[in-house]
C-alpha positions as CSV (number, residue, x, y, z in Angstrom):
1,M,102.7,86.2,89.2
2,S,105.2,87.6,91.7
3,T,104.5,88.4,95.3
4,S,104.5,92.3,94.6
5,G,102.1,91.8,91.6
6,W,99.6,90.0,93.8
7,R,99.8,92.7,96.6
8,W,99.1,95.5,93.9
9,L,96.1,93.6,92.6
10,L,94.7,92.4,95.9
11,S,95.5,95.5,98.0
12,P,96.2,98.7,95.7
13,W,95.9,101.0,98.8
14,T,98.3,99.4,101.1
15,S,100.6,98.8,97.9
16,W,100.6,102.5,97.1
17,R,101.5,103.6,100.7
18,A,104.2,101.0,100.6
19,W,105.7,102.4,97.4
20,R,105.5,105.9,98.9
21,L,107.3,104.6,102.1
22,A,110.1,102.5,100.1
23,R,110.6,105.8,97.8
24,A,111.0,108.0,100.9
25,S,113.5,105.8,102.5
26,Q,115.9,106.5,99.5
27,G,116.7,102.6,99.2
28,N,116.9,101.8,102.9
29,L,113.6,100.0,103.0
30,S,112.5,97.3,100.3
31,F,108.9,97.5,98.8
32,D,108.3,94.2,100.8
33,A,109.0,95.6,104.3
34,A,107.4,98.7,103.6
35,W,104.4,96.8,102.5
36,R,104.2,94.9,105.9
37,R,104.8,98.2,107.7
38,A,101.9,99.7,105.7
39,R,99.7,97.0,106.1
40,L,100.3,96.5,110.1
41,E,99.4,100.1,110.5
42,Q,95.9,99.7,109.1
43,H,95.5,96.2,110.2
44,P,97.2,95.4,113.5
45,D,95.3,92.2,113.9
46,E,97.4,90.7,111.1
47,M,100.7,91.0,113.1
48,P,100.8,87.1,113.7
49,Y,101.3,86.9,109.8
50,Q,104.4,88.9,110.0
51,Q,105.8,86.8,112.7
52,H,105.6,83.6,110.4
53,G,108.8,83.9,108.2
54,H,108.1,87.5,107.0
55,L,110.7,89.4,108.8
56,A,112.9,92.0,107.1
57,A,116.5,91.1,106.1
58,E,119.4,92.6,108.3
59,S,119.8,95.0,105.6
60,E,116.4,96.3,105.7
61,I,114.7,98.7,108.0
62,D,111.3,97.3,109.5
63,D,109.4,98.0,112.7
64,P,110.9,97.6,116.0
65,T,108.8,94.9,117.4
66,A,109.7,92.6,114.6
67,R,113.4,93.2,115.6
68,Q,112.7,92.2,119.0
69,Q,111.4,88.6,117.7
70,R,114.8,87.9,116.7
């Protein structure tokens, strides 16, 4: 199963919010980056997980704190 599939199964509310964010960005934000943003809005204590190899690609828009880590 893909990462996106696991996310929909294990955290449907976060996935739904991420889908809405990605759709509203009109292609500027991937589902994965939107999922991380939506997850961290509700669970800021999970920030260390984002800093372990889960940063957005250069072409993706992500939260500003992640960009400062580069």
